[in-house]
N, CA, C and O atoms as a printed pandas DataFrame, in Angstrom:
     atom_number atom_name residue_name chain_id  residue_number  x_coord  y_coord  z_coord
0              1         N          UNK        A               1   11.917   -3.849    5.746
1              2        CA          UNK        A               1   10.743   -3.178    5.236
2              3         C          UNK        A               1   10.013   -4.158    4.307
3              4         O          UNK        A               1   10.618   -4.678    3.369
4              5         N          UNK        A               2    8.745   -4.411    4.551
5              6        CA          UNK        A               2    7.976   -5.337    3.704
6              7         C          UNK        A               2    7.825   -4.801    2.284
7              8         O          UNK        A               2    7.875   -3.594    2.049
8              9         N          UNK        A               3    7.640   -5.718    1.352
9             10        CA          UNK        A               3    7.510   -5.342   -0.050
10            11         C          UNK        A               3    6.444   -6.199   -0.721
11            12         O          UNK        A               3    6.287   -7.379   -0.406
12            13         N          UNK        A               4    5.722   -5.594   -1.640
13            14        CA          UNK        A               4    4.758   -6.301   -2.491
14            15         C          UNK        A               4    5.236   -6.081   -3.923
15            16         O          UNK        A               4    5.524   -4.949   -4.309
16            17         N          UNK        A               5    5.323   -7.149   -4.713
17            18        CA          UNK        A               5    5.730   -7.016   -6.111
18            19         C          UNK        A               5    4.513   -7.198   -7.005
19            20         O          UNK        A               5    3.699   -8.098   -6.798
20            21         N          UNK        A               6    4.405   -6.326   -8.001
21            22        CA          UNK        A               6    3.294   -6.363   -8.956
22            23         C          UNK        A               6    3.900   -6.558  -10.340
23            24         O          UNK        A               6    4.852   -5.869  -10.707
24            25         N          UNK        A               7    3.354   -7.494  -11.105
25            26        CA          UNK        A               7    3.851   -7.765  -12.456
26            27         C          UNK        A               7    2.853   -7.276  -13.494
27            28         O          UNK        A               7    1.642   -7.298  -13.275
28            29         N          UNK        A               8    3.383   -6.834  -14.625
29            30        CA          UNK        A               8    2.534   -6.391  -15.727
30            31         C          UNK        A               8    1.957   -7.606  -16.445
31            32         O          UNK        A               8    2.651   -8.608  -16.612
32            33         N          UNK        A               9    0.701   -7.531  -16.869
33            34        CA          UNK        A               9    0.138   -8.601  -17.675
34            35         C          UNK        A               9    0.820   -8.635  -19.044
35            36         O          UNK        A               9    1.426   -7.648  -19.463
36            37         N          UNK        A              10    0.722   -9.751  -19.726
37            38        CA          UNK        A              10    1.407   -9.905  -21.013
38            39         C          UNK        A              10    0.490   -9.560  -22.174
39            40         O          UNK        A              10    0.013  -10.445  -22.883
40            41         N          UNK        A              11    0.247   -8.282  -22.363
41            42        CA          UNK        A              11   -0.506   -7.797  -23.517
42            43         C          UNK        A              11    0.004   -6.404  -23.870
43            44         O          UNK        A              11    0.752   -5.825  -23.082
44            45         N          UNK        A              12   -0.361   -5.849  -25.003
45            46        CA          UNK        A              12    0.231   -4.596  -25.487
46            47         C          UNK        A              12    0.170   -3.407  -24.530
47            48         O          UNK        A              12    1.120   -2.624  -24.492
48            49         N          UNK        A              13   -0.881   -3.240  -23.772
49            50        CA          UNK        A              13   -1.008   -2.077  -22.874
50            51         C          UNK        A              13   -0.404   -2.386  -21.509
51            52         O          UNK        A              13   -1.012   -2.091  -20.479
52            53         N          UNK        A              14    0.781   -2.973  -21.496
53            54        CA          UNK        A              14    1.408   -3.424  -20.260
54            55         C          UNK        A              14    1.592   -2.320  -19.233
55            56         O          UNK        A              14    1.200   -2.481  -18.077
56            57         N          UNK        A              15    2.184   -1.199  -19.636
57            58        CA          UNK        A              15    2.498   -0.167  -18.658
58            59         C          UNK        A              15    1.245    0.414  -18.022
59            60         O          UNK        A              15    1.207    0.635  -16.811
60            61         N          UNK        A              16    0.219    0.664  -18.828
61            62        CA          UNK        A              16   -1.039    1.186  -18.278
62            63         C          UNK        A              16   -1.641    0.218  -17.276
63            64         O          UNK        A              16   -2.118    0.630  -16.218
64            65         N          UNK        A              17   -1.620   -1.055  -17.602
65            66        CA          UNK        A              17   -2.169   -2.067  -16.693
66            67         C          UNK        A              17   -1.341   -2.168  -15.420
67            68         O          UNK        A              17   -1.885   -2.312  -14.326
68            69         N          UNK        A              18   -0.027   -2.092  -15.568
69            70        CA          UNK        A              18    0.849   -2.153  -14.403
70            71         C          UNK        A              18    0.584   -0.965  -13.479
71            72         O          UNK        A              18    0.462   -1.135  -12.266
72            73         N          UNK        A              19    0.497    0.226  -14.047
73            74        CA          UNK        A              19    0.236    1.424  -13.242
74            75         C          UNK        A              19   -1.100    1.308  -12.531
75            76         O          UNK        A              19   -1.213    1.687  -11.365
76            77         N          UNK        A              20   -2.100    0.797  -13.202
77            78        CA          UNK        A              20   -3.426    0.631  -12.601
78            79         C          UNK        A              20   -3.352   -0.337  -11.418
79            80         O          UNK        A              20   -3.902   -0.058  -10.353
80            81         N          UNK        A              21   -2.670   -1.481  -11.605
81            82        CA          UNK        A              21   -2.548   -2.459  -10.527
82            83         C          UNK        A              21   -1.760   -1.897   -9.350
83            84         O          UNK        A              21   -2.110   -2.132   -8.194
84            85         N          UNK        A              22   -0.689   -1.150   -9.647
85            86        CA          UNK        A              22    0.131   -0.553   -8.590
86            87         C          UNK        A              22   -0.680    0.475   -7.820
87            88         O          UNK        A              22   -0.608    0.526   -6.592
88            89         N          UNK        A              23   -1.441    1.285   -8.514
89            90        CA          UNK        A              23   -2.260    2.311   -7.867
90            91         C          UNK        A              23   -3.269    1.676   -6.916
91            92         O          UNK        A              23   -3.450    2.151   -5.795
92            93         N          UNK        A              24   -3.918    0.617   -7.353
93            94        CA          UNK        A              24   -4.889   -0.072   -6.491
94            95         C          UNK        A              24   -4.205   -0.658   -5.261
95            96         O          UNK        A              24   -4.697   -0.502   -4.144
96            97         N          UNK        A              25   -3.080   -1.328   -5.459
97            98        CA          UNK        A              25   -2.374   -1.954   -4.348
98            99         C          UNK        A              25   -1.826   -0.910   -3.384
99           100         O          UNK        A              25   -1.941   -1.069   -2.169
100          101         N          UNK        A              26   -1.230    0.155   -3.914
101          102        CA          UNK        A              26   -0.687    1.213   -3.060
102          103         C          UNK        A              26   -1.800    1.895   -2.263
103          104         O          UNK        A              26   -1.604    2.243   -1.098
104          105         N          UNK        A              27   -2.953    2.085   -2.878
105          106        CA          UNK        A              27   -4.086    2.690   -2.163
106          107         C          UNK        A              27   -4.511    1.816   -0.990
107          108         O          UNK        A              27   -4.796    2.321    0.096
108          109         N          UNK        A              28   -4.553    0.508   -1.210
109          110        CA          UNK        A              28   -4.905   -0.413   -0.123
110          111         C          UNK        A              28   -3.869   -0.337    0.999
111          112         O          UNK        A              28   -4.223   -0.327    2.178
112          113         N          UNK        A              29   -2.587   -0.285    0.626
113          114        CA          UNK        A              29   -1.533   -0.206    1.637
114          115         C          UNK        A              29   -1.575    1.117    2.399
115          116         O          UNK        A              29   -1.315    1.149    3.601
116          117         N          UNK        A              30   -1.898    2.198    1.708
117          118        CA          UNK        A              30   -1.952    3.505    2.369
118          119         C          UNK        A              30   -3.079    3.585    3.396
119          120         O          UNK        A              30   -3.052    4.436    4.285
120          121         N          UNK        A              31   -4.048    2.719    3.278
121          122        CA          UNK        A              31   -5.118    2.680    4.272
122          123         C          UNK        A              31   -4.586    2.163    5.611
123          124         O          UNK        A              31   -5.180    2.419    6.658
124          125         N          UNK        A              32   -3.457    1.431    5.574
125          126        CA          UNK        A              32   -2.917    0.854    6.799
126          127         C          UNK        A              32   -1.510    1.331    7.134
127          128         O          UNK        A              32   -0.991    1.005    8.201
128          129         N          UNK        A              33   -0.887    2.094    6.249
129          130        CA          UNK        A              33    0.476    2.560    6.461
130          131         C          UNK        A              33    0.569    4.029    6.074
131          132         O          UNK        A              33   -0.148    4.492    5.187
132          133         N          UNK        A              34    1.458    4.759    6.745
133          134        CA          UNK        A              34    1.624    6.184    6.448
134          135         C          UNK        A              34    2.491    6.428    5.220
135          136         O          UNK        A              34    2.342    7.448    4.546
136          137         N          UNK        A              35    3.391    5.504    4.927
137          138        CA          UNK        A              35    4.326    5.714    3.824
138          139         C          UNK        A              35    4.380    4.508    2.904
139          140         O          UNK        A              35    4.398    3.361    3.351
140          141         N          UNK        A              36    4.404    4.788    1.619
141          142        CA          UNK        A              36    4.511    3.758    0.591
142          143         C          UNK        A              36    5.470    4.275   -0.470
143          144         O          UNK        A              36    5.363    5.423   -0.901
144          145         N          UNK        A              37    6.409    3.430   -0.895
145          146        CA          UNK        A              37    7.367    3.785   -1.942
146          147         C          UNK        A              37    7.187    2.803   -3.096
147          148         O          UNK        A              37    7.217    1.591   -2.886
148          149         N          UNK        A              38    6.999    3.318   -4.317
149          150        CA          UNK        A              38    6.841    2.476   -5.490
150          151         C          UNK        A              38    8.087    2.612   -6.354
151          152         O          UNK        A              38    8.483    3.722   -6.712
152          153         N          UNK        A              39    8.707    1.473   -6.691
153          154        CA          UNK        A              39    9.885    1.450   -7.544
154          155         C          UNK        A              39    9.529    0.619   -8.773
155          156         O          UNK        A              39    9.281   -0.583   -8.676
156          157         N          UNK        A              40    9.508    1.284   -9.936
157          158        CA          UNK        A              40    9.167    0.595  -11.183
158          159         C          UNK        A              40   10.410   -0.019  -11.796
159          160         O          UNK        A              40   11.484    0.584  -11.802
160          161         N          UNK        A              41   10.247   -1.236  -12.314
161          162        CA          UNK        A              41   11.296   -1.916  -13.050
162          163         C          UNK        A              41   10.749   -2.296  -14.412
163          164         O          UNK        A              41    9.737   -1.753  -14.858
164          165         N          UNK        A              42   11.406   -3.212  -15.061
165          166        CA          UNK        A              42   10.964   -3.659  -16.376
166          167         C          UNK        A              42    9.821   -4.660  -16.188
167          168         O          UNK        A              42   10.052   -5.787  -15.749
168          169         N          UNK        A              43    8.620   -4.266  -16.510
169          170        CA          UNK        A              43    7.391   -5.059  -16.416
170          171         C          UNK        A              43    7.022   -5.458  -14.993
171          172         O          UNK        A              43    6.186   -6.341  -14.801
172          173         N          UNK        A              44    7.628   -4.825  -13.995
173          174        CA          UNK        A              44    7.285   -5.078  -12.597
174          175         C          UNK        A              44    7.348   -3.778  -11.812
175          176         O          UNK        A              44    7.878   -2.772  -12.283
176          177         N          UNK        A              45    6.802   -3.819  -10.620
177          178        CA          UNK        A              45    6.939   -2.718   -9.674
178          179         C          UNK        A              45    7.039   -3.315   -8.282
179          180         O          UNK        A              45    6.364   -4.297   -7.970
180          181         N          UNK        A              46    7.869   -2.731   -7.460
181          182        CA          UNK        A              46    7.994   -3.137   -6.062
182          183         C          UNK        A              46    7.398   -2.032   -5.215
183          184         O          UNK        A              46    7.728   -0.857   -5.379
184          185         N          UNK        A              47    6.520   -2.418   -4.310
185          186        CA          UNK        A              47    5.878   -1.449   -3.434
186          187         C          UNK        A              47    6.362   -1.719   -2.013
187          188         O          UNK        A              47    6.016   -2.735   -1.409
188          189         N          UNK        A              48    7.161   -0.802   -1.491
189          190        CA          UNK        A              48    7.679   -0.911   -0.129
190          191         C          UNK        A              48    6.774   -0.097    0.781
191          192         O          UNK        A              48    6.305    0.975    0.398
192          193         N          UNK        A              49    6.530   -0.601    1.979
193          194        CA          UNK        A              49    5.658    0.104    2.910
194          195         C          UNK        A              49    6.106   -0.149    4.330
195          196         O          UNK        A              49    6.833   -1.104    4.602
196          197         N          UNK        A              50    5.671    0.710    5.236
197          198        CA          UNK        A              50    5.982    0.534    6.651
198          199         C          UNK        A              50    5.018   -0.474    7.244
199          200         O          UNK        A              50    3.833   -0.484    6.914
200          201         N          UNK        A              51    5.527   -1.310    8.110
201          202        CA          UNK        A              51    4.690   -2.305    8.768
202          203         C          UNK        A              51    5.392   -3.639    8.763
203          204         O          UNK        A              51    6.401   -3.817    8.081
204          205         N          UNK        A              52    4.863   -4.577    9.520
205          206        CA          UNK        A              52    5.511   -5.881    9.610
206          207         C          UNK        A              52    4.728   -6.979    8.901
207          208         O          UNK        A              52    5.291   -8.021    8.567
208          209         N          UNK        A              53    3.478   -6.765    8.674
209          210        CA          UNK        A              53    2.634   -7.790    8.049
210          211         C          UNK        A              53    1.884   -7.225    6.866
211          212         O          UNK        A              53    1.564   -6.037    6.831
212          213         N          UNK        A              54    1.603   -8.076    5.898
213          214        CA          UNK        A              54    0.748   -7.693    4.784
214          215         C          UNK        A              54   -0.702   -7.726    5.214
215          216         O          UNK        A              54   -1.105   -8.626    5.951
216          217         N          UNK        A              55   -1.486   -6.779    4.776
217          218        CA          UNK        A              55   -2.910   -6.876    5.024
218          219         C          UNK        A              55   -3.437   -8.164    4.378
219          220         O          UNK        A              55   -2.927   -8.556    3.329
220          221         N          UNK        A              56   -4.420   -8.827    4.954
221          222        CA          UNK        A              56   -4.901  -10.108    4.428
222          223         C          UNK        A              56   -5.359  -10.061    2.982
223          224         O          UNK        A              56   -5.326  -11.095    2.315
224          225         N          UNK        A              57   -5.787   -8.913    2.462
225          226        CA          UNK        A              57   -6.321   -8.852    1.121
226          227         C          UNK        A              57   -5.250   -8.714    0.035
227          228         O          UNK        A              57   -5.575   -8.741   -1.152
228          229         N          UNK        A              58   -3.962   -8.563    0.426
229          230        CA          UNK        A              58   -2.897   -8.378   -0.552
230          231         C          UNK        A              58   -2.075   -9.651   -0.723
231          232         O          UNK        A              58   -1.888  -10.402    0.235
232          233         N          UNK        A              59   -1.582   -9.900   -1.938
233          234        CA          UNK        A              59   -0.766  -11.094   -2.176
234          235         C          UNK        A              59    0.623  -10.926   -1.599
235          236         O          UNK        A              59    1.087   -9.802   -1.411
236          237         N          UNK        A              60    1.288  -12.028   -1.318
237          238        CA          UNK        A              60    2.678  -12.004   -0.850
238          239         C          UNK        A              60    3.598  -11.615   -1.998
239          240         O          UNK        A              60    3.255  -11.790   -3.167
240          241         N          UNK        A              61    4.758  -11.091   -1.661
241          242        CA          UNK        A              61    5.735  -10.721   -2.702
242          243         C          UNK        A              61    6.190  -11.968   -3.444
243          244         O          UNK        A              61    6.383  -13.024   -2.840
244          245         N          UNK        A              62    6.360  -11.843   -4.757
245          246        CA          UNK        A              62    6.788  -12.994   -5.544
246          247         C          UNK        A              62    8.254  -12.928   -5.854
247          248         O          UNK        A              62    8.786  -13.821   -6.513
């Protein structure tokens, strides 16, 4: 299952910024996939989705 990792920026409102970035990325993925799973970690989130390739507009997992 492909995955996209999103990292929080390094400033005080980290969680809000992380959630905003995850929401944008997950919305883009939902346009091309029926299912998306978001797993939050410490200052990161992993977004798992159905499909074999990343849409061209999304970054590769780090």
